[in-house]
C-alpha positions in Angstrom: 16.5 116.8 -229.2 15.4 113.3 -228.9 12.0 112.3 -228.1 11.2 109.3 -226.0 8.0 107.4 -226.3 6.0 107.0 -223.2 6.2 103.3 -222.5 4.1 101.7 -219.7 6.2 100.0 -217.1 5.5 96.4 -215.8 4.6 93.1 -217.4 1.9 92.4 -219.9 -0.8 89.9 -219.1 0.6 87.5 -221.7 4.1 87.6 -220.1 2.6 86.9 -216.7 0.6 84.0 -218.0 3.6 82.4 -219.6 5.6 82.7 -216.3 2.8 81.1 -214.3 2.5 78.2 -216.8 6.3 77.6 -216.6 6.3 77.6 -212.8 3.3 75.2 -212.8 5.1 72.8 -215.2 8.2 72.8 -213.0 6.2 72.2 -209.9 4.3 69.3 -211.6 7.7 67.7 -212.3 9.4 68.4 -209.0 6.8 67.8 -206.3 6.2 64.1 -207.0 9.9 63.5 -207.0 10.3 65.1 -203.6 7.3 63.3 -202.1 8.7 59.9 -203.3 12.1 60.8 -201.9 10.9 60.7 -198.3 9.0 57.4 -198.7 12.0 56.0 -200.5 14.4 57.1 -197.8 12.2 55.4 -195.1 12.0 52.2 -197.2 15.7 52.2 -197.7 16.4 52.7 -194.0 14.1 49.8 -193.1 15.8 47.6 -195.7 19.2 48.5 -194.2 18.1 47.8 -190.7 16.7 44.4 -191.8 20.0 43.6 -193.5 21.9 44.4 -190.3 19.5 42.3 -188.1 19.6 39.4 -190.5 23.5 39.5 -190.6 23.6 39.6 -186.8 21.2 36.6 -186.6 23.3 34.6 -189.1 26.5 35.4 -187.4 25.0 34.3 -184.0 23.8 31.1 -185.6 27.3 30.5 -187.2 29.0 30.8 -183.8 26.3 28.7 -181.9 26.2 25.6 -184.1 23.3 26.7 -186.2 21.0 27.7 -183.3 19.3 31.0 -183.7 18.7 33.4 -180.8 15.7 32.6 -178.7 12.7 34.9 -179.1 12.5 35.6 -175.4 16.2 36.5 -175.0 16.8 37.8 -178.6 17.9 41.3 -177.5 20.3 40.1 -174.8 21.8 37.4 -177.0 22.6 39.9 -179.8 23.7 42.8 -177.7 25.8 41.2 -175.0 28.4 38.4 -174.8 27.2 34.8 -175.0 28.5 31.4 -174.3 28.2 28.3 -176.5 24.8 27.5 -175.0 23.4 31.0 -175.6 23.7 32.3 -172.0 24.4 36.0 -171.7 26.8 38.2 -169.8 27.5 41.9 -169.8 31.2 41.3 -169.6 33.5 39.1 -171.7 34.9 36.2 -169.7 36.5 32.8 -170.6 33.0 31.2 -171.1 31.3 34.2 -172.7 33.4 34.8 -175.8 30.8 35.3 -178.5 29.3 38.6 -179.5 28.0 41.2 -179.1 26.6 41.3 -182.6 24.7 44.6 -182.3 25.1 47.7 -180.1 21.3 47.9 -179.9 18.2 46.8 -181.8 17.4 49.4 -184.4 14.1 51.3 -184.1 11.5 50.7 -186.9 11.8 53.8 -189.2 8.3 54.1 -190.5 4.7 53.0 -190.4 2.3 52.3 -187.5 5.0 51.2 -185.1 7.7 53.7 -186.0 10.2 54.1 -183.3 9.5 50.7 -181.8 12.5 48.4 -181.1 10.8 45.4 -179.5 10.9 41.9 -180.9 7.8 39.8 -181.1 7.9 36.0 -181.4 6.3 35.1 -184.7 5.7 31.3 -184.7 3.1 31.0 -187.5 4.2 29.2 -190.6 5.3 31.4 -193.5 5.8 35.2 -193.6 3.4 37.4 -191.8 0.7 39.0 -194.0 -0.3 41.9 -191.8 0.9 43.9 -188.8 1.0 42.0 -185.5 1.6 42.7 -181.9 1.8 45.9 -180.0 3.2 49.4 -180.5 6.4 48.4 -178.7 7.3 45.6 -181.2 9.0 47.0 -184.2 10.1 43.6 -185.5 8.6 40.1 -185.9 11.0 37.2 -185.4 10.7 33.5 -186.0 13.3 31.7 -183.8 13.0 28.4 -185.5 14.2 29.7 -188.8 16.0 33.0 -187.9 13.7 35.0 -190.1 12.9 38.6 -189.2 10.4 41.1 -190.7 9.5 44.7 -190.1 6.2 44.9 -188.1 4.6 47.1 -190.8 2.3 46.0 -193.6 4.1 48.0 -196.2 7.4 46.4 -195.4 6.4 42.9 -194.4 7.2 41.1 -197.7 10.9 41.9 -197.6 
C-alpha cells in the first residue's frame, strides 16, 4: 500500500503575491499605451481632415487663377460646382464646370468644438494662438492666404 501525504490545496501567499506583482507590471506597461492610442487617433484624424481641406483649397485656387474660396461662401464653393468667378451651382452646366472639391466639410474630431463643421473667417495676421468663435465653427480659415486651422488649442499649430 502506498501512503499519500496530506497536501493542502490552493495557492500559497508567496505565489499569490508574485501573480499580483506580475499583473501590476503588465498593467503599468499597457494602460499608458492604450490611453495614448485614443489621443493619437484623434490627432491623426484631425491632421488627415486638415490635409483634405488644404488640398481642396489648393485645388480650388489652382482652377480659379490663384483666388482662394471666400470665407462667407467657403462651404458652397468647395461642395458644389463653381464658375471661373467663384459663383456656385448645384448642377454642372457649361459655365459651372469646376468642383466640387469635397462632398462635405469634415467635422472636427476632438476638443471643445468636436463635431462642429462650420468655418470661421480668421483675418488676423499669423496663425491663431487660441480657440476662437462659437461651438458651430470647427475650422478657422483665412481667405487671403488659403490657410486653415482646427478650432482647438491643442491642434492649432498644425
